[in-house]
N, CA, C and O atoms as a DFTB+ gen file, in Angstrom:
300 C
 N C O
     1  1     -13.694      -7.660      14.565
     2  2     -13.271      -6.951      13.360
     3  2     -12.110      -6.024      13.704
     4  3     -12.112      -5.365      14.743
     5  1     -11.149      -5.987      12.842
     6  2      -9.972      -5.144      13.037
     7  2     -10.271      -3.751      12.517
     8  3     -10.840      -3.572      11.441
     9  1      -9.876      -2.781      13.304
    10  2     -10.005      -1.407      12.859
    11  2      -8.614      -0.785      12.866
    12  3      -7.870      -0.911      13.838
    13  1      -8.280      -0.129      11.796
    14  2      -6.966       0.485      11.682
    15  2      -7.089       1.992      11.787
    16  3      -8.012       2.594      11.240
    17  1      -6.155       2.588      12.493
    18  2      -6.090       4.038      12.585
    19  2      -5.254       4.621      11.452
    20  3      -5.148       5.840      11.314
    21  1      -4.662       3.747      10.642
    22  2      -3.808       4.199       9.542
    23  2      -4.642       4.750       8.397
    24  3      -5.712       4.226       8.087
    25  1      -4.148       5.804       7.776
    26  2      -4.744       6.250       6.519
    27  2      -4.195       5.353       5.405
    28  3      -3.257       4.587       5.626
    29  1      -4.772       5.453       4.234
    30  2      -4.253       4.683       3.102
    31  2      -2.793       5.056       2.847
    32  3      -1.951       4.181       2.648
    33  1      -2.498       6.352       2.852
    34  2      -1.128       6.817       2.596
    35  2      -0.151       6.246       3.618
    36  3       0.934       5.789       3.260
    37  1      -0.539       6.274       4.884
    38  2       0.328       5.737       5.943
    39  2       0.527       4.230       5.783
    40  3       1.617       3.710       6.023
    41  1      -0.530       3.540       5.377
    42  2      -0.442       2.088       5.201
    43  2       0.510       1.720       4.069
    44  3       1.282       0.770       4.198
    45  1       0.466       2.456       2.967
    46  2       1.375       2.188       1.852
    47  2       2.821       2.408       2.296
    48  3       3.699       1.595       2.008
    49  1       3.055       3.503       2.993
    50  2       4.410       3.795       3.451
    51  2       4.893       2.749       4.454
    52  3       6.038       2.301       4.384
    53  1       4.026       2.361       5.385
    54  2       4.402       1.364       6.391
    55  2       4.696       0.020       5.727
    56  3       5.664      -0.651       6.085
    57  1       3.869      -0.372       4.765
    58  2       4.091      -1.612       4.014
    59  2       5.472      -1.576       3.369
    60  3       6.262      -2.511       3.497
    61  1       5.737      -0.492       2.685
    62  2       7.005      -0.359       1.962
    63  2       8.192      -0.392       2.913
    64  3       9.190      -1.061       2.646
    65  1       8.083       0.329       4.019
    66  2       9.189       0.378       4.972
    67  2       9.417      -0.963       5.665
    68  3      10.561      -1.360       5.889
    69  1       8.329      -1.663       6.008
    70  2       8.485      -2.966       6.658
    71  2       9.134      -3.992       5.735
    72  3       9.788      -4.928       6.194
    73  1       8.949      -3.806       4.439
    74  2       9.544      -4.718       3.464
    75  2      10.896      -4.202       2.954
    76  3      11.510      -4.813       2.078
    77  1      11.348      -3.088       3.501
    78  2      12.614      -2.472       3.089
    79  2      12.672      -2.219       1.586
    80  3      13.670      -2.511       0.928
    81  1      11.588      -1.672       1.064
    82  2      11.517      -1.356      -0.358
    83  2      11.548       0.144      -0.562
    84  3      11.041       0.902       0.264
    85  1      12.141       0.568      -1.657
    86  2      12.029       1.963      -2.066
    87  2      10.683       2.132      -2.764
    88  3      10.025       1.149      -3.103
    89  1      10.284       3.363      -2.973
    90  2       9.055       3.598      -3.733
    91  2       9.187       3.001      -5.136
    92  3       8.231       2.450      -5.682
    93  1      10.358       3.117      -5.693
    94  2      10.596       2.599      -7.041
    95  2      10.444       1.072      -7.093
    96  3       9.841       0.534      -8.022
    97  1      10.995       0.383      -6.089
    98  2      10.886      -1.078      -6.069
    99  2       9.444      -1.537      -5.835
   100  3       8.996      -2.519      -6.428
   101  1       8.727      -0.827      -4.975
   102  2       7.315      -1.171      -4.781
   103  2       6.539      -0.942      -6.067
   104  3       5.693      -1.755      -6.441
   105  1       6.823       0.154      -6.740
   106  2       6.160       0.443      -8.017
   107  2       6.410      -0.671      -9.028
   108  3       5.489      -1.103      -9.723
   109  1       7.651      -1.135      -9.110
   110  2       7.970      -2.225     -10.038
   111  2       7.210      -3.499      -9.670
   112  3       6.694      -4.190     -10.548
   113  1       7.140      -3.809      -8.384
   114  2       6.446      -5.019      -7.939
   115  2       4.961      -4.968      -8.274
   116  3       4.350      -6.002      -8.547
   117  1       4.378      -3.772      -8.255
   118  2       2.943      -3.613      -8.524
   119  2       2.643      -3.245      -9.975
   120  3       1.485      -3.118     -10.373
   121  1       3.715      -3.077     -10.760
   122  2       3.579      -2.700     -12.174
   123  2       2.864      -1.357     -12.344
   124  3       1.974      -1.195     -13.179
   125  1       3.299      -0.399     -11.508
   126  2       2.838       0.984     -11.627
   127  2       4.089       1.861     -11.671
   128  3       5.202       1.366     -11.497
   129  1       3.910       3.134     -11.899
   130  2       5.063       4.035     -11.974
   131  2       5.475       4.510     -10.580
   132  3       4.690       4.496      -9.632
   133  1       6.732       4.930     -10.495
   134  2       7.239       5.503      -9.248
   135  2       6.400       6.696      -8.794
   136  3       6.044       6.770      -7.618
   137  1       6.068       7.647      -9.701
   138  2       5.252       8.787      -9.258
   139  2       3.894       8.364      -8.687
   140  3       3.339       9.051      -7.828
   141  1       3.365       7.244      -9.160
   142  2       2.093       6.759      -8.636
   143  2       2.226       6.399      -7.166
   144  3       1.405       6.822      -6.352
   145  1       3.239       5.629      -6.813
   146  2       3.454       5.249      -5.412
   147  2       3.720       6.497      -4.580
   148  3       3.224       6.615      -3.459
   149  1       4.493       7.419      -5.115
   150  2       4.785       8.666      -4.410
   151  2       3.495       9.437      -4.116
   152  3       3.331       9.970      -3.019
   153  1       2.599       9.498      -5.067
   154  2       1.317      10.202      -4.870
   155  2       0.465       9.495      -3.823
   156  3      -0.208      10.150      -3.027
   157  1       0.487       8.159      -3.818
   158  2      -0.258       7.427      -2.780
   159  2       0.267       7.792      -1.403
   160  3      -0.510       8.103      -0.499
   161  1       1.586       7.755      -1.240
   162  2       2.190       8.014       0.068
   163  2       2.024       9.464       0.517
   164  3       2.034       9.747       1.715
   165  1       1.874      10.360      -0.414
   166  2       1.681      11.774      -0.080
   167  2       0.207      12.167      -0.076
   168  3      -0.140      13.348      -0.039
   169  1      -0.652      11.147      -0.114
   170  2      -2.102      11.326      -0.017
   171  2      -2.667      12.244      -1.101
   172  3      -3.608      13.003      -0.866
   173  1      -2.071      12.158      -2.295
   174  2      -2.546      12.972      -3.412
   175  2      -3.541      12.203      -4.273
   176  3      -4.439      12.797      -4.869
   177  1      -3.381      10.882      -4.339
   178  2      -4.311      10.035      -5.081
   179  2      -4.424       8.695      -4.379
   180  3      -3.611       8.346      -3.522
   181  1      -5.452       7.956      -4.764
   182  2      -5.603       6.564      -4.339
   183  2      -5.703       5.735      -5.613
   184  3      -6.089       6.252      -6.662
   185  1      -5.359       4.457      -5.531
   186  2      -5.359       3.641      -6.746
   187  2      -6.761       3.261      -7.211
   188  3      -7.727       3.287      -6.449
   189  1      -6.831       2.910      -8.481
   190  2      -8.057       2.331      -9.015
   191  2      -8.334       1.021      -8.291
   192  3      -7.427       0.420      -7.715
   193  1      -9.558       0.590      -8.321
   194  2      -9.962      -0.623      -7.605
   195  2      -9.099      -1.833      -7.974
   196  3      -8.715      -2.601      -7.092
   197  1      -8.793      -2.014      -9.247
   198  2      -8.005      -3.184      -9.667
   199  2      -6.585      -3.121      -9.117
   200  3      -6.026      -4.141      -8.712
   201  1      -6.007      -1.933      -9.103
   202  2      -4.650      -1.787      -8.578
   203  2      -4.661      -1.927      -7.060
   204  3      -3.746      -2.513      -6.481
   205  1      -5.689      -1.394      -6.419
   206  2      -5.815      -1.545      -4.964
   207  2      -5.908      -3.029      -4.606
   208  3      -5.310      -3.476      -3.627
   209  1      -6.651      -3.776      -5.394
   210  2      -6.777      -5.213      -5.167
   211  2      -5.416      -5.902      -5.275
   212  3      -5.088      -6.763      -4.459
   213  1      -4.632      -5.525      -6.272
   214  2      -3.275      -6.076      -6.428
   215  2      -2.399      -5.713      -5.234
   216  3      -1.619      -6.537      -4.756
   217  1      -2.529      -4.486      -4.760
   218  2      -1.752      -4.023      -3.617
   219  2      -2.113      -4.824      -2.360
   220  3      -1.229      -5.226      -1.603
   221  1      -3.404      -5.053      -2.143
   222  2      -3.860      -5.826      -0.979
   223  2      -3.348      -7.256      -1.062
   224  3      -2.872      -7.800      -0.066
   225  1      -3.437      -7.866      -2.222
   226  2      -2.948      -9.246      -2.385
   227  2      -1.439      -9.310      -2.175
   228  3      -0.933     -10.260      -1.579
   229  1      -0.729      -8.311      -2.659
   230  2       0.714      -8.231      -2.444
   231  2       1.010      -8.177      -0.950
   232  3       1.877      -8.898      -0.458
   233  1       0.293      -7.328      -0.235
   234  2       0.500      -7.180       1.215
   235  2       0.170      -8.469       1.955
   236  3       0.900      -8.867       2.863
   237  1      -0.920      -9.121       1.577
   238  2      -1.308     -10.373       2.237
   239  2      -0.250     -11.442       2.024
   240  3      -0.007     -12.260       2.911
   241  1       0.372     -11.443       0.875
   242  2       1.397     -12.424       0.566
   243  2       2.703     -12.196       1.309
   244  3       3.582     -13.059       1.309
   245  1       2.832     -11.042       1.940
   246  2       4.071     -10.700       2.646
   247  2       3.940     -10.824       4.160
   248  3       4.861     -10.461       4.891
   249  1       2.810     -11.332       4.636
   250  2       2.612     -11.568       6.066
   251  2       2.794     -10.290       6.892
   252  3       3.483     -10.293       7.912
   253  1       2.176      -9.215       6.443
   254  2       2.244      -7.946       7.156
   255  2       1.140      -7.859       8.200
   256  3       0.218      -8.675       8.208
   257  1       1.236      -6.878       9.072
   258  2       0.246      -6.738      10.136
   259  2      -1.142      -6.465       9.551
   260  3      -1.297      -5.890       8.474
   261  1      -2.133      -6.906      10.315
   262  2      -3.511      -6.777       9.837
   263  2      -3.971      -5.331       9.755
   264  3      -4.870      -5.018       8.975
   265  1      -3.374      -4.441      10.544
   266  2      -3.778      -3.033      10.462
   267  2      -3.377      -2.422       9.115
   268  3      -4.091      -1.573       8.582
   269  1      -2.251      -2.849       8.574
   270  2      -1.842      -2.365       7.246
   271  2      -2.819      -2.872       6.195
   272  3      -3.299      -2.098       5.365
   273  1      -3.112      -4.148       6.225
   274  2      -4.010      -4.734       5.225
   275  2      -5.399      -4.126       5.329
   276  3      -6.018      -3.821       4.309
   277  1      -5.897      -3.945       6.544
   278  2      -7.212      -3.335       6.743
   279  2      -7.253      -1.932       6.131
   280  3      -8.192      -1.582       5.416
   281  1      -6.222      -1.138       6.423
   282  2      -6.186       0.230       5.893
   283  2      -6.101       0.240       4.370
   284  3      -6.733       1.071       3.718
   285  1      -5.326      -0.678       3.802
   286  2      -5.239      -0.753       2.339
   287  2      -6.583      -1.110       1.721
   288  3      -6.934      -0.603       0.655
   289  1      -7.328      -1.970       2.378
   290  2      -8.628      -2.398       1.867
   291  2      -9.721      -1.365       2.075
   292  3     -10.620      -1.233       1.245
   293  1      -9.651      -0.630       3.183
   294  2     -10.808       0.169       3.607
   295  2     -10.603       1.669       3.703
   296  3     -11.580       2.414       3.784
   297  1      -9.385       2.123       3.697
   298  2      -9.151       3.571       3.893
   299  2      -9.409       4.339       2.618
   300  3      -9.264       5.561       2.594
């Protein structure tokens, strides 16, 4: 089993940076607002289960490292 040391906030930021996306572009891809992504990255909020599921599927579709996906699913 993979264990990630990343927090949810760190995982969102790492995902975005590895894909060379701005917070705004990630927000558009996930159909959420820019302030929402900003709050995730600043550890102010976490997404609802349905949005988290969309985020995980988005990450899986981009062939990102398993530590990012694990943190998105479990942090």
